[in-house]
C-alpha positions as CSV (number, residue, x, y, z in Angstrom):
1,M,-9.1,9.1,14.9
2,E,-6.8,6.1,14.8
3,L,-6.5,4.4,11.5
4,P,-5.4,0.9,10.7
5,K,-1.9,0.6,9.1
6,F,-3.4,-0.7,5.8
7,L,-6.8,-0.1,4.1
8,L,-8.3,-1.8,1.0
9,G,-9.7,0.4,-1.6
10,D,-11.5,0.0,-4.9
11,N,-13.1,2.3,-7.5
12,T,-15.6,1.5,-10.2
13,D,-13.5,3.6,-12.7
14,Y,-10.8,1.0,-12.3
15,P,-12.8,-2.3,-12.1
16,T,-9.8,-4.6,-12.1
17,A,-7.6,-2.6,-9.8
18,I,-7.1,-3.5,-6.1
19,F,-5.7,-0.7,-4.0
20,V,-4.0,-1.0,-0.7
21,V,-3.5,2.3,1.2
22,H,-0.6,2.5,3.8
23,T,-1.7,5.1,6.3
24,E,1.6,5.5,8.3
25,Y,4.8,7.3,7.2
26,P,5.7,6.9,4.4
27,R,2.1,6.9,3.2
28,F,1.4,5.4,-0.2
29,I,-1.2,3.6,-2.3
30,I,-0.2,0.5,-4.3
31,N,-2.3,-0.9,-7.1
32,L,-1.8,-4.7,-6.8
33,E,-3.0,-5.2,-10.3
34,N,0.2,-3.7,-11.7
35,D,2.3,-3.0,-8.6
36,E,2.3,0.7,-9.3
37,V,3.0,2.8,-6.2
38,E,1.9,6.4,-5.6
39,W,3.8,8.0,-2.7
40,L,1.8,10.5,-0.7
41,E,4.9,12.1,0.8
42,D,7.5,14.5,-0.5
43,F,11.0,13.1,0.0
44,T,14.4,14.7,0.2
45,Q,17.4,12.9,-1.4
46,E,18.4,11.6,2.0
47,D,14.9,10.3,2.6
48,E,14.9,8.5,-0.8
49,K,18.0,6.5,0.1
50,E,16.3,5.3,3.3
51,L,13.0,4.7,1.5
52,E,14.7,2.4,-1.1
53,A,15.7,0.1,1.7
54,E,12.2,0.2,3.4
55,A,10.0,0.3,0.3
56,E,10.3,-3.4,-0.6
57,N,9.5,-4.4,3.0
58,L,6.4,-2.1,3.0
59,I,5.1,-3.4,-0.3
60,E,5.5,-7.0,0.9
61,Q,3.5,-6.0,4.0
62,A,0.8,-4.5,1.9
63,T,0.6,-7.6,-0.2
64,A,0.5,-9.8,2.9
65,F,-2.3,-7.6,4.3
66,Y,-4.4,-8.1,1.1
67,D,-3.9,-11.8,1.2
68,R,-4.9,-12.0,4.8
69,E,-8.0,-9.9,4.2
70,I,-9.1,-12.0,1.2
71,S,-8.6,-15.2,3.2
72,R,-10.9,-13.9,5.9
73,Y,-13.6,-13.2,3.3
74,E,-13.3,-16.7,2.1
75,E,-13.8,-18.2,5.6
């Protein structure tokens, strides 16, 4: 199965949270309510250095995805 790069998620146990799931490496879930990120990968120290450079870009992409999806609902 081919998955989209980003998915929106919600959960009634967290009624104010908005989750964006990044399905490609490095996989993560971001809660846009508080910008908390949960990484779904195990990283080596070398990976962590590379991840630091890429993380900000990925989080910006996740936020842009959410904004795009919401604007489509409003249309």
